[in-house]
PyMOL Python script that loads the backbone (N, CA, C, O; Angstrom):
from pymol import cmd

cmd.read_pdbstr("""\
ATOM      1  N   MET A   1     116.453 110.335  90.586  1.00  0.00           N
ATOM      2  CA  MET A   1     115.635 110.717  90.364  1.00  0.00           C
ATOM      3  C   MET A   1     114.255 110.968  91.273  1.00  0.00           C
ATOM      4  O   MET A   1     113.435 111.883  91.348  1.00  0.00           O
ATOM      5  N   SER A   2     114.439 109.624  91.947  1.00  0.00           N
ATOM      6  CA  SER A   2     112.909 109.604  92.361  1.00  0.00           C
ATOM      7  C   SER A   2     113.110 110.154  93.884  1.00  0.00           C
ATOM      8  O   SER A   2     112.158 110.003  94.650  1.00  0.00           O
ATOM      9  N   GLU A   3     114.529 110.908  94.461  1.00  0.00           N
ATOM     10  CA  GLU A   3     114.489 111.535  95.273  1.00  0.00           C
ATOM     11  C   GLU A   3     113.554 113.009  95.424  1.00  0.00           C
ATOM     12  O   GLU A   3     112.884 113.487  96.339  1.00  0.00           O
ATOM     13  N   LYS A   4     113.989 113.576  93.600  1.00  0.00           N
ATOM     14  CA  LYS A   4     113.226 114.410  93.707  1.00  0.00           C
ATOM     15  C   LYS A   4     111.630 114.920  92.705  1.00  0.00           C
ATOM     16  O   LYS A   4     111.071 115.844  92.115  1.00  0.00           O
ATOM     17  N   MET A   5     111.553 113.743  93.044  1.00  0.00           N
ATOM     18  CA  MET A   5     109.847 113.521  92.697  1.00  0.00           C
ATOM     19  C   MET A   5     109.421 112.261  93.076  1.00  0.00           C
ATOM     20  O   MET A   5     109.570 111.214  92.445  1.00  0.00           O
ATOM     21  N   PRO A   6     108.532 112.530  94.844  1.00  0.00           N
ATOM     22  CA  PRO A   6     108.271 111.575  95.813  1.00  0.00           C
ATOM     23  C   PRO A   6     107.168 110.971  95.488  1.00  0.00           C
ATOM     24  O   PRO A   6     106.676 110.048  96.136  1.00  0.00           O
ATOM     25  N   ILE A   7     106.579 111.589  94.175  1.00  0.00           N
ATOM     26  CA  ILE A   7     105.032 110.597  94.043  1.00  0.00           C
ATOM     27  C   ILE A   7     105.625 109.648  92.879  1.00  0.00           C
ATOM     28  O   ILE A   7     105.207 108.594  92.398  1.00  0.00           O
ATOM     29  N   LYS A   8     106.644 110.354  92.645  1.00  0.00           N
ATOM     30  CA  LYS A   8     106.088 108.530  91.502  1.00  0.00           C
ATOM     31  C   LYS A   8     107.412 107.744  92.456  1.00  0.00           C
ATOM     32  O   LYS A   8     107.930 106.768  91.913  1.00  0.00           O
ATOM     33  N   ALA A   9     107.903 108.126  93.732  1.00  0.00           N
ATOM     34  CA  ALA A   9     109.043 106.686  94.489  1.00  0.00           C
ATOM     35  C   ALA A   9     107.905 106.402  95.070  1.00  0.00           C
ATOM     36  O   ALA A   9     107.884 105.216  95.398  1.00  0.00           O
ATOM     37  N   LEU A  10     106.472 107.254  95.477  1.00  0.00           N
ATOM     38  CA  LEU A  10     105.310 106.306  95.873  1.00  0.00           C
ATOM     39  C   LEU A  10     104.619 105.533  94.848  1.00  0.00           C
ATOM     40  O   LEU A  10     103.986 104.527  95.168  1.00  0.00           O
ATOM     41  N   GLU A  11     104.695 105.942  93.603  1.00  0.00           N
ATOM     42  CA  GLU A  11     103.757 105.164  92.521  1.00  0.00           C
ATOM     43  C   GLU A  11     104.473 104.036  92.618  1.00  0.00           C
ATOM     44  O   GLU A  11     103.762 103.046  92.450  1.00  0.00           O
ATOM     45  N   GLN A  12     105.653 103.784  92.831  1.00  0.00           N
ATOM     46  CA  GLN A  12     106.537 102.846  92.279  1.00  0.00           C
ATOM     47  C   GLN A  12     105.496 101.741  93.769  1.00  0.00           C
ATOM     48  O   GLN A  12     104.922 100.654  93.721  1.00  0.00           O
ATOM     49  N   GLN A  13     105.624 102.342  94.434  1.00  0.00           N
ATOM     50  CA  GLN A  13     105.611 101.378  95.874  1.00  0.00           C
ATOM     51  C   GLN A  13     103.532 101.001  96.087  1.00  0.00           C
ATOM     52  O   GLN A  13     102.999 101.023  97.196  1.00  0.00           O
ATOM     53  N   LEU A  14     102.488 100.602  94.335  1.00  0.00           N
ATOM     54  CA  LEU A  14     101.759 100.413  94.502  1.00  0.00           C
ATOM     55  C   LEU A  14     101.518  98.906  94.750  1.00  0.00           C
ATOM     56  O   LEU A  14     101.893  98.018  93.984  1.00  0.00           O
ATOM     57  N   ASN A  15     100.671  98.672  96.212  1.00  0.00           N
ATOM     58  CA  ASN A  15     100.315  97.413  96.503  1.00  0.00           C
ATOM     59  C   ASN A  15     101.429  96.523  96.914  1.00  0.00           C
ATOM     60  O   ASN A  15     101.645  95.345  96.628  1.00  0.00           O
ATOM     61  N   GLU A  16     102.486  97.877  98.100  1.00  0.00           N
ATOM     62  CA  GLU A  16     103.369  97.048  98.803  1.00  0.00           C
ATOM     63  C   GLU A  16     102.823  97.421 100.046  1.00  0.00           C
ATOM     64  O   GLU A  16     101.633  97.660 100.252  1.00  0.00           O
ATOM     65  N   VAL A  17     103.944  97.470 101.049  1.00  0.00           N
ATOM     66  CA  VAL A  17     102.939  97.851 102.254  1.00  0.00           C
ATOM     67  C   VAL A  17     103.910  99.097 102.704  1.00  0.00           C
ATOM     68  O   VAL A  17     105.096  98.961 102.403  1.00  0.00           O
ATOM     69  N   ILE A  18     103.580 100.138 103.303  1.00  0.00           N
ATOM     70  CA  ILE A  18     104.560 101.278 103.708  1.00  0.00           C
ATOM     71  C   ILE A  18     103.476 101.530 105.592  1.00  0.00           C
ATOM     72  O   ILE A  18     102.648 100.836 106.182  1.00  0.00           O
ATOM     73  N   SER A  19     104.207 103.015 105.906  1.00  0.00           N
ATOM     74  CA  SER A  19     104.467 103.133 107.209  1.00  0.00           C
ATOM     75  C   SER A  19     103.893 104.480 106.944  1.00  0.00           C
ATOM     76  O   SER A  19     103.822 104.749 105.745  1.00  0.00           O
ATOM     77  N   VAL A  20     103.444 105.442 107.811  1.00  0.00           N
ATOM     78  CA  VAL A  20     102.961 106.893 107.363  1.00  0.00           C
ATOM     79  C   VAL A  20     102.906 107.243 108.614  1.00  0.00           C
ATOM     80  O   VAL A  20     102.420 106.480 109.449  1.00  0.00           O
ATOM     81  N   LYS A  21     103.241 108.071 108.837  1.00  0.00           N
ATOM     82  CA  LYS A  21     103.107 108.685 110.461  1.00  0.00           C
ATOM     83  C   LYS A  21     102.633 110.303 110.070  1.00  0.00           C
ATOM     84  O   LYS A  21     103.079 111.078 109.224  1.00  0.00           O
ATOM     85  N   LEU A  22     101.616 110.436 110.992  1.00  0.00           N
ATOM     86  CA  LEU A  22     100.924 111.939 110.738  1.00  0.00           C
ATOM     87  C   LEU A  22     101.205 112.760 111.826  1.00  0.00           C
ATOM     88  O   LEU A  22     101.690 112.349 112.880  1.00  0.00           O
ATOM     89  N   LYS A  23     100.919 113.866 111.595  1.00  0.00           N
ATOM     90  CA  LYS A  23     101.247 115.438 112.049  1.00  0.00           C
ATOM     91  C   LYS A  23     100.979 114.885 113.868  1.00  0.00           C
ATOM     92  O   LYS A  23     101.845 115.053 114.726  1.00  0.00           O
ATOM     93  N   ASP A  24      99.960 114.395 114.076  1.00  0.00           N
ATOM     94  CA  ASP A  24      99.531 114.006 115.375  1.00  0.00           C
ATOM     95  C   ASP A  24     100.229 112.839 115.927  1.00  0.00           C
ATOM     96  O   ASP A  24      99.974 112.362 117.032  1.00  0.00           O
ATOM     97  N   GLN A  25     100.939 112.486 115.279  1.00  0.00           N
ATOM     98  CA  GLN A  25     101.944 111.498 115.843  1.00  0.00           C
ATOM     99  C   GLN A  25     101.006 109.279 115.654  1.00  0.00           C
ATOM    100  O   GLN A  25     101.429 108.147 115.885  1.00  0.00           O
ATOM    101  N   ARG A  26     100.099 109.690 115.297  1.00  0.00           N
ATOM    102  CA  ARG A  26      99.848 108.083 115.207  1.00  0.00           C
ATOM    103  C   ARG A  26     100.772 107.129 113.902  1.00  0.00           C
ATOM    104  O   ARG A  26     101.595 107.946 113.486  1.00  0.00           O
ATOM    105  N   ILE A  27     100.863 106.504 113.535  1.00  0.00           N
ATOM    106  CA  ILE A  27     101.406 105.683 112.732  1.00  0.00           C
ATOM    107  C   ILE A  27     100.281 104.634 111.990  1.00  0.00           C
ATOM    108  O   ILE A  27      99.724 103.598 112.353  1.00  0.00           O
ATOM    109  N   PHE A  28     100.262 105.174 111.187  1.00  0.00           N
ATOM    110  CA  PHE A  28      99.776 103.652 110.168  1.00  0.00           C
ATOM    111  C   PHE A  28     100.307 102.647 109.297  1.00  0.00           C
ATOM    112  O   PHE A  28     101.430 102.751 109.792  1.00  0.00           O
ATOM    113  N   ARG A  29     100.437 101.915 108.575  1.00  0.00           N
ATOM    114  CA  ARG A  29     101.102 100.797 108.153  1.00  0.00           C
ATOM    115  C   ARG A  29      99.795  99.491 107.419  1.00  0.00           C
ATOM    116  O   ARG A  29      99.129  98.651 108.023  1.00  0.00           O
ATOM    117  N   GLY A  30      99.863  99.875 105.687  1.00  0.00           N
ATOM    118  CA  GLY A  30      99.382  99.320 105.375  1.00  0.00           C
ATOM    119  C   GLY A  30      99.713  99.134 103.533  1.00  0.00           C
ATOM    120  O   GLY A  30     100.811  99.415 103.052  1.00  0.00           O
ATOM    121  N   HIS A  31      98.709  98.695 102.824  1.00  0.00           N
ATOM    122  CA  HIS A  31      99.135  97.900 101.256  1.00  0.00           C
ATOM    123  C   HIS A  31      98.415  99.869 100.951  1.00  0.00           C
ATOM    124  O   HIS A  31      97.536 100.678 101.246  1.00  0.00           O
ATOM    125  N   LEU A  32      99.848  99.584 100.037  1.00  0.00           N
ATOM    126  CA  LEU A  32      99.137 101.555  99.357  1.00  0.00           C
ATOM    127  C   LEU A  32      98.613 101.537  97.798  1.00  0.00           C
ATOM    128  O   LEU A  32      99.199 101.486  96.717  1.00  0.00           O
ATOM    129  N   THR A  33      97.100 101.610  98.230  1.00  0.00           N
ATOM    130  CA  THR A  33      96.599 101.100  97.176  1.00  0.00           C
ATOM    131  C   THR A  33      96.107 102.357  96.237  1.00  0.00           C
ATOM    132  O   THR A  33      95.290 102.087  95.356  1.00  0.00           O
ATOM    133  N   ARG A  34      96.692 104.118  96.412  1.00  0.00           N
ATOM    134  CA  ARG A  34      96.056 105.052  95.818  1.00  0.00           C
ATOM    135  C   ARG A  34      96.616 105.611  96.317  1.00  0.00           C
ATOM    136  O   ARG A  34      96.828 105.320  97.494  1.00  0.00           O
ATOM    137  N   CYS A  35      97.596 107.527  95.354  1.00  0.00           N
ATOM    138  CA  CYS A  35      98.415 107.858  96.195  1.00  0.00           C
ATOM    139  C   CYS A  35      97.790 109.577  95.106  1.00  0.00           C
ATOM    140  O   CYS A  35      97.379 109.385  93.961  1.00  0.00           O
ATOM    141  N   ASP A  36      97.811 110.441  95.443  1.00  0.00           N
ATOM    142  CA  ASP A  36      97.703 111.801  94.163  1.00  0.00           C
ATOM    143  C   ASP A  36      98.733 112.780  94.259  1.00  0.00           C
ATOM    144  O   ASP A  36      99.488 112.744  95.230  1.00  0.00           O
ATOM    145  N   MET A  37      98.857 113.622  93.408  1.00  0.00           N
ATOM    146  CA  MET A  37      99.577 114.843  93.777  1.00  0.00           C
ATOM    147  C   MET A  37     100.278 115.415  95.006  1.00  0.00           C
ATOM    148  O   MET A  37     101.391 115.703  95.446  1.00  0.00           O
ATOM    149  N   TYR A  38      98.486 115.409  95.416  1.00  0.00           N
ATOM    150  CA  TYR A  38      98.960 115.770  96.460  1.00  0.00           C
ATOM    151  C   TYR A  38      98.522 115.185  98.224  1.00  0.00           C
ATOM    152  O   TYR A  38      97.718 115.430  99.122  1.00  0.00           O
ATOM    153  N   MET A  39     100.056 113.986  97.805  1.00  0.00           N
ATOM    154  CA  MET A  39      99.903 112.869  98.643  1.00  0.00           C
ATOM    155  C   MET A  39      99.159 112.976  99.378  1.00  0.00           C
ATOM    156  O   MET A  39      99.464 113.302 100.525  1.00  0.00           O
ATOM    157  N   ASN A  40      97.371 112.650  98.852  1.00  0.00           N
ATOM    158  CA  ASN A  40      96.617 112.059  99.871  1.00  0.00           C
ATOM    159  C   ASN A  40      96.898 110.484  99.352  1.00  0.00           C
ATOM    160  O   ASN A  40      97.483 110.136  98.326  1.00  0.00           O
ATOM    161  N   LEU A  41      96.384 109.777 100.234  1.00  0.00           N
ATOM    162  CA  LEU A  41      97.165 107.753 100.319  1.00  0.00           C
ATOM    163  C   LEU A  41      95.481 107.077 100.621  1.00  0.00           C
ATOM    164  O   LEU A  41      94.535 107.415 101.332  1.00  0.00           O
ATOM    165  N   THR A  42      95.720 106.102  99.772  1.00  0.00           N
ATOM    166  CA  THR A  42      94.601 105.241  99.793  1.00  0.00           C
ATOM    167  C   THR A  42      95.542 103.557 100.660  1.00  0.00           C
ATOM    168  O   THR A  42      96.325 102.757 100.149  1.00  0.00           O
ATOM    169  N   LEU A  43      95.022 103.622 101.949  1.00  0.00           N
ATOM    170  CA  LEU A  43      96.023 102.225 102.465  1.00  0.00           C
ATOM    171  C   LEU A  43      94.242 101.158 102.682  1.00  0.00           C
ATOM    172  O   LEU A  43      93.101 101.401 103.076  1.00  0.00           O
ATOM    173  N   ALA A  44      94.957 100.050 102.174  1.00  0.00           N
ATOM    174  CA  ALA A  44      94.440  98.592 102.582  1.00  0.00           C
ATOM    175  C   ALA A  44      95.067  97.910 103.311  1.00  0.00           C
ATOM    176  O   ALA A  44      96.292  97.794 103.262  1.00  0.00           O
ATOM    177  N   ASP A  45      94.061  97.154 104.383  1.00  0.00           N
ATOM    178  CA  ASP A  45      94.400  96.208 105.300  1.00  0.00           C
ATOM    179  C   ASP A  45      95.507  97.734 105.966  1.00  0.00           C
ATOM    180  O   ASP A  45      96.709  97.767 105.704  1.00  0.00           O
ATOM    181  N   ALA A  46      95.152  98.309 106.399  1.00  0.00           N
ATOM    182  CA  ALA A  46      95.420  99.629 107.585  1.00  0.00           C
ATOM    183  C   ALA A  46      95.524  98.687 108.734  1.00  0.00           C
ATOM    184  O   ALA A  46      94.657  97.851 108.990  1.00  0.00           O
ATOM    185  N   GLU A  47      96.754  98.878 109.499  1.00  0.00           N
ATOM    186  CA  GLU A  47      96.280  99.614 111.190  1.00  0.00           C
ATOM    187  C   GLU A  47      96.732 100.307 111.426  1.00  0.00           C
ATOM    188  O   GLU A  47      97.512 100.862 110.652  1.00  0.00           O
ATOM    189  N   GLU A  48      96.395 100.933 113.358  1.00  0.00           N
ATOM    190  CA  GLU A  48      97.719 101.855 113.658  1.00  0.00           C
ATOM    191  C   GLU A  48      98.054 101.100 114.671  1.00  0.00           C
ATOM    192  O   GLU A  48      97.612 100.170 115.345  1.00  0.00           O
ATOM    193  N   LEU A  49      99.465 102.149 114.523  1.00  0.00           N
ATOM    194  CA  LEU A  49     100.369 100.695 115.326  1.00  0.00           C
ATOM    195  C   LEU A  49     100.773 102.163 116.632  1.00  0.00           C
ATOM    196  O   LEU A  49     100.781 103.394 116.672  1.00  0.00           O
ATOM    197  N   GLU A  50     101.098 100.785 117.656  1.00  0.00           N
ATOM    198  CA  GLU A  50     101.755 101.805 119.158  1.00  0.00           C
ATOM    199  C   GLU A  50     102.899 100.903 119.292  1.00  0.00           C
ATOM    200  O   GLU A  50     102.746  99.686 119.183  1.00  0.00           O
ATOM    201  N   ASN A  51     104.438 101.626 119.605  1.00  0.00           N
ATOM    202  CA  ASN A  51     105.722 101.154 119.944  1.00  0.00           C
ATOM    203  C   ASN A  51     105.349  99.263 119.178  1.00  0.00           C
ATOM    204  O   ASN A  51     105.343  98.113 119.616  1.00  0.00           O
ATOM    205  N   ASP A  52     105.176  99.734 118.278  1.00  0.00           N
ATOM    206  CA  ASP A  52     105.424  99.067 116.928  1.00  0.00           C
ATOM    207  C   ASP A  52     104.861  97.716 116.839  1.00  0.00           C
ATOM    208  O   ASP A  52     105.286  96.756 116.195  1.00  0.00           O
ATOM    209  N   GLU A  53     103.293  97.853 117.993  1.00  0.00           N
ATOM    210  CA  GLU A  53     102.622  96.865 118.103  1.00  0.00           C
ATOM    211  C   GLU A  53     101.003  97.035 117.732  1.00  0.00           C
ATOM    212  O   GLU A  53     100.748  98.199 118.040  1.00  0.00           O
ATOM    213  N   THR A  54     100.216  96.627 117.394  1.00  0.00           N
ATOM    214  CA  THR A  54      98.847  96.796 116.346  1.00  0.00           C
ATOM    215  C   THR A  54      98.465  97.364 118.009  1.00  0.00           C
ATOM    216  O   THR A  54      98.641  96.797 119.088  1.00  0.00           O
ATOM    217  N   ARG A  55      97.718  99.078 117.596  1.00  0.00           N
ATOM    218  CA  ARG A  55      96.344  99.413 118.356  1.00  0.00           C
ATOM    219  C   ARG A  55      95.302  98.832 117.962  1.00  0.00           C
ATOM    220  O   ARG A  55      94.564  98.050 118.561  1.00  0.00           O
ATOM    221  N   ALA A  56      95.239  99.419 116.464  1.00  0.00           N
ATOM    222  CA  ALA A  56      93.856  99.209 115.597  1.00  0.00           C
ATOM    223  C   ALA A  56      93.981  98.468 114.369  1.00  0.00           C
ATOM    224  O   ALA A  56      95.075  98.454 113.805  1.00  0.00           O
ATOM    225  N   LYS A  57      92.640  97.627 113.708  1.00  0.00           N
ATOM    226  CA  LYS A  57      92.872  97.508 112.573  1.00  0.00           C
ATOM    227  C   LYS A  57      91.563  98.009 111.825  1.00  0.00           C
ATOM    228  O   LYS A  57      90.455  97.519 112.043  1.00  0.00           O
ATOM    229  N   TYR A  58      91.853  99.259 110.724  1.00  0.00           N
ATOM    230  CA  TYR A  58      90.761  99.720 110.084  1.00  0.00           C
ATOM    231  C   TYR A  58      90.089  99.137 108.906  1.00  0.00           C
ATOM    232  O   TYR A  58      88.970  99.353 108.441  1.00  0.00           O
ATOM    233  N   GLY A  59      91.167  98.237 108.483  1.00  0.00           N
ATOM    234  CA  GLY A  59      90.726  98.018 106.944  1.00  0.00           C
ATOM    235  C   GLY A  59      91.155  98.489 105.641  1.00  0.00           C
ATOM    236  O   GLY A  59      92.242  98.206 105.137  1.00  0.00           O
ATOM    237  N   GLN A  60      90.161  99.302 105.054  1.00  0.00           N
ATOM    238  CA  GLN A  60      90.918 100.919 104.963  1.00  0.00           C
ATOM    239  C   GLN A  60      90.889 102.073 104.816  1.00  0.00           C
ATOM    240  O   GLN A  60      89.739 102.495 104.694  1.00  0.00           O
ATOM    241  N   VAL A  61      91.997 103.142 104.748  1.00  0.00           N
ATOM    242  CA  VAL A  61      91.497 104.159 105.477  1.00  0.00           C
ATOM    243  C   VAL A  61      92.652 105.347 104.205  1.00  0.00           C
ATOM    244  O   VAL A  61      93.656 105.268 103.498  1.00  0.00           O
ATOM    245  N   LEU A  62      91.728 106.203 104.574  1.00  0.00           N
ATOM    246  CA  LEU A  62      92.076 107.506 103.071  1.00  0.00           C
ATOM    247  C   LEU A  62      92.766 108.206 104.434  1.00  0.00           C
ATOM    248  O   LEU A  62      92.208 108.087 105.525  1.00  0.00           O
ATOM    249  N   ILE A  63      94.404 109.168 104.236  1.00  0.00           N
ATOM    250  CA  ILE A  63      94.989 109.738 104.916  1.00  0.00           C
ATOM    251  C   ILE A  63      95.409 110.894 103.868  1.00  0.00           C
ATOM    252  O   ILE A  63      96.036 110.755 102.818  1.00  0.00           O
ATOM    253  N   ARG A  64      94.798 112.282 104.547  1.00  0.00           N
ATOM    254  CA  ARG A  64      95.028 113.417 103.983  1.00  0.00           C
ATOM    255  C   ARG A  64      96.963 113.683 103.573  1.00  0.00           C
ATOM    256  O   ARG A  64      97.754 113.501 104.499  1.00  0.00           O
ATOM    257  N   GLY A  65      97.297 113.939 102.715  1.00  0.00           N
ATOM    258  CA  GLY A  65      98.824 114.328 102.300  1.00  0.00           C
ATOM    259  C   GLY A  65      99.508 115.260 103.430  1.00  0.00           C
ATOM    260  O   GLY A  65     100.716 115.297 103.666  1.00  0.00           O
ATOM    261  N   ASN A  66      98.131 116.278 104.318  1.00  0.00           N
ATOM    262  CA  ASN A  66      98.245 117.689 104.462  1.00  0.00           C
ATOM    263  C   ASN A  66      98.770 117.811 106.072  1.00  0.00           C
ATOM    264  O   ASN A  66      99.428 118.555 106.801  1.00  0.00           O
ATOM    265  N   ASN A  67      97.804 116.215 106.105  1.00  0.00           N
ATOM    266  CA  ASN A  67      98.354 115.741 107.776  1.00  0.00           C
ATOM    267  C   ASN A  67      99.988 114.718 108.147  1.00  0.00           C
ATOM    268  O   ASN A  67     100.560 114.492 109.214  1.00  0.00           O
ATOM    269  N   ILE A  68     100.337 114.268 106.577  1.00  0.00           N
ATOM    270  CA  ILE A  68     101.271 113.159 106.546  1.00  0.00           C
ATOM    271  C   ILE A  68     103.271 113.704 107.338  1.00  0.00           C
ATOM    272  O   ILE A  68     103.237 114.926 107.189  1.00  0.00           O
ATOM    273  N   LEU A  69     104.459 113.426 107.875  1.00  0.00           N
ATOM    274  CA  LEU A  69     104.539 113.914 108.566  1.00  0.00           C
ATOM    275  C   LEU A  69     105.716 112.950 108.013  1.00  0.00           C
ATOM    276  O   LEU A  69     106.797 113.530 107.908  1.00  0.00           O
ATOM    277  N   TRP A  70     105.708 111.925 107.733  1.00  0.00           N
ATOM    278  CA  TRP A  70     106.357 111.090 107.184  1.00  0.00           C
ATOM    279  C   TRP A  70     105.951 110.092 107.178  1.00  0.00           C
ATOM    280  O   TRP A  70     105.280 109.607 108.089  1.00  0.00           O
ATOM    281  N   ILE A  71     106.575 109.002 105.113  1.00  0.00           N
ATOM    282  CA  ILE A  71     106.750 107.679 105.086  1.00  0.00           C
ATOM    283  C   ILE A  71     107.594 107.221 105.047  1.00  0.00           C
ATOM    284  O   ILE A  71     108.649 107.853 105.013  1.00  0.00           O
ATOM    285  N   GLN A  72     107.551 106.087 105.035  1.00  0.00           N
ATOM    286  CA  GLN A  72     108.510 105.056 105.363  1.00  0.00           C
ATOM    287  C   GLN A  72     108.227 103.656 104.114  1.00  0.00           C
ATOM    288  O   GLN A  72     107.246 103.036 104.524  1.00  0.00           O
ATOM    289  N   ILE A  73     108.671 103.119 103.015  1.00  0.00           N
ATOM    290  CA  ILE A  73     108.684 102.954 102.484  1.00  0.00           C
ATOM    291  C   ILE A  73     109.013 101.588 102.540  1.00  0.00           C
ATOM    292  O   ILE A  73     109.664 101.193 101.572  1.00  0.00           O
ATOM    293  N   THR A  74     108.674 100.539 103.631  1.00  0.00           N
ATOM    294  CA  THR A  74     109.495  99.414 103.624  1.00  0.00           C
ATOM    295  C   THR A  74     109.718  97.770 102.641  1.00  0.00           C
ATOM    296  O   THR A  74     110.610  96.981 102.952  1.00  0.00           O
TER     297      THR A  74
END
""", "prot")
cmd.dss("prot")
cmd.show_as("cartoon", "prot")
cmd.util.cbc("prot")
cmd.orient("prot")
């Protein structure tokens, strides 16, 4: 059922680590703390990755759903 309702799959991952790739090709990884029906996400302990290595650490970030290319649940 979760493949038909991606927001439900995300809600099940609250406080878990996820990776998010944006349309501008940046990848962020962090603990999912919030998500809404527009797929806006808040990540805690967020870091930007480049070639699977940490490029920058941000703490908490808000990612707008319309900027997301894909989400990987790890």
